[in-house]
N, C-alpha and C positions, 0 to 999 in steps of 0.2 A: 503493499499498498503504500504510496507518493504521501510523505509528509508534505503539508501543508506550508506553501511561503509565503507570508504574510508581503501584502504589496504596497507599494508608496510611491506617491509622487511629490517631485519636489518643484520648489515655486523660487527662485533663485536668479536675481539679474546679472550678479557677475560672474562673467563666463567662465572664468579659469576655478571659481569656487563651484560654481553649478557643473561643471565636466567632472572636476576631482569627487563631488556627492554621488553624481549618477553613474561613475567606473568603480567607486566603493562600494555603492549597493547590488549595482550588476556584476561585479565579479567574486562578490564573496559566494554565493550559490546560496544564502539563506535567504536575500528577500528576491521579490519578483517588482524589477520595475515597471511602475505600470503607466508611464510618463514623467517628463518633464516640464514646465514650462520658465519663462522668464520676466514675464509680467501678469496683473491679473487677467488682464484680457484674454491672454494666453490660456491661461487658468483656465477662464470660464468655459472656452470652447473647447479644452481637454476633458474636464470634467463630467460634463453632461453624456457624452457619449460614451464613457466606461463608467462600469458600475464605480461608488465611490472607495477609495482605497483603504486598506487598513489605517495606513499612518500618512497623513499630509503632511511634509515638512516645509516648512517656510520661513523666507527671511522676513521682517518685521518692514524694512526700507525698503522699497520697491520703484525703480523710476516713476512708474505711471500712478502709483497710490503707496498706501500704506499695505503690505501683506496679511492683516489683518482683516482689511476691508474683505477677505473672501469666506469669512467666517459668518457673519449675517447673511451674507447672497447664497451660500451653503443652505443656512436655514431655510431660505425661501422655495429651496428647488426639492428638499426632503418631503418623501413619500408619506404616506402615514406609518408604513411596516420598518420604515430606515431610520438608521442613527447616523448622526455625524461620525466622521473618522476620528480616529485621534489626531489631535493636532500640535504638532511639536514645532518650537519653536529655535532654530540653528540663528543669532545675530549677534551682532558686536556692541548692541546695546545692552547696557548693565541696570540703567539707572533706575530710581522708581517709577516714575511716571509710564515708562514703554514696558515694564514686567508688569505692574498691577496691573494696566490696560490689557495684555496679553491674558494674566491670570481669570482676570474679571469677563473674557468674552470663553472662557472655558478651554485653553491652553492647558494640556497635562503634562506636557514638557519644555520646560525651559533652558535651554544649553547657550552658554558664551562659545562665540568661535574660538576662543583661545582656547579651548578644550580639542581633543582628536576626535575622529569620526569614528574611532572605538570607544569610546567613553561615549560618545551621544548613539552611538547602536547598542549598547548597554542599556540607555537610558529608554531605549526605544520599546528594546524587548520588556521591559522592567512597566511599560505605560501599554502594551498590549495585555499584562495581566490584569489588567486593572489600578496600577500604583501611577500617583502622579511625581515628575521627578522635576525639581528645580533646581539649579545650578548653585553650588554651597557659596560661591561667593557674592550668589543674586541675592538666596537665602538672607546672607548675613546683613545686606545692603535690607534689605525687606525690613529685617528685624530692628534694623536701626534708627529707620524711618517711622515704625511702626510706636517706636520708644520715644522719640521725638513728637509723634502725632499726638501723645497722652499728654504732653506737657502742655497744649496749645487750647487758644479755647476754639469754639466751632469758627467763627471769622478767620482766626488766625488761621487756621488749619488750608481754611478754605483757600485764601492769599496764596498758603506753601502750595497748594497744588496747581494755583494757575501760573506763580513763579516758576516752578517745575517744568511746566507745560512751553515756557519760553517766551510768555509776554510781556508787553511791558507795564510800567507802572500806569501809565495812560489806560492801556487797553484793559486792564485790570477795573482800574475805576470804571469805565463805559460799560464794561461789562456787567458790574454789582452795581451800578447807579449809586458810587461814592467818590468823593474826590481824589485827584492823585495825591494830593496831601495826607489824608486819611490812611491809602494804599501805605506811602511812605512809612506813615508814624510804625501802624503797625507791623510791614516789614523790619520795623529797626526792634520794637519790642521781639519778633520771632529769634532777631539775632539774640538779644538779651537772653532768652529762656533756649537757646540752644548752642549758645558758647561760638555759633557760625558766625565770622564776619564780614562776609563778602555774597554777593549775588550771585555772581558764578560758582562759589560753592555751595548753593542750596540747589542751585539748578544742576549739579551733579548728584543728585540725592537719587 
């Protein structure tokens, strides 16, 4: 009896990374490479034609969009009897905003690109058994930020999240309907509570 090989589709816009991942999963003999795409448009053309793969491996930042945008699109394609594939992220991003967004959308594996493809493969096999896997570097940062949020008021936490997303004081003020001066004052309060001394450091969380 032939052992089932889990199928995987890779979405990655960097040609060298895409080729390296595709070669690895194709040559191990442990996987069925069901397709590759370098953009969301290519992925959308690929996925409905074939049955959903066991694993959808994607990068967060693509040239045409965020890779995570494939998730709500996939949900819209599901039939009643279908479920989402295991969504795995292999990305250079390890900041709080990107990671928390991915996990909030149902990503089961989050691995940084500093990790080897062998480590990635081990994490994917765990995910196929129903386990979640978060890169330990990312988990440490998530725990750290969670502790920081515990120090903040609801408004301070809201503004920290917006700072992390790259918005300026003026943009945050417009979004929340408050003055830029109020935003600046709250950012200073965040500095005092966290011991962080620059906006750049806040954005790295």
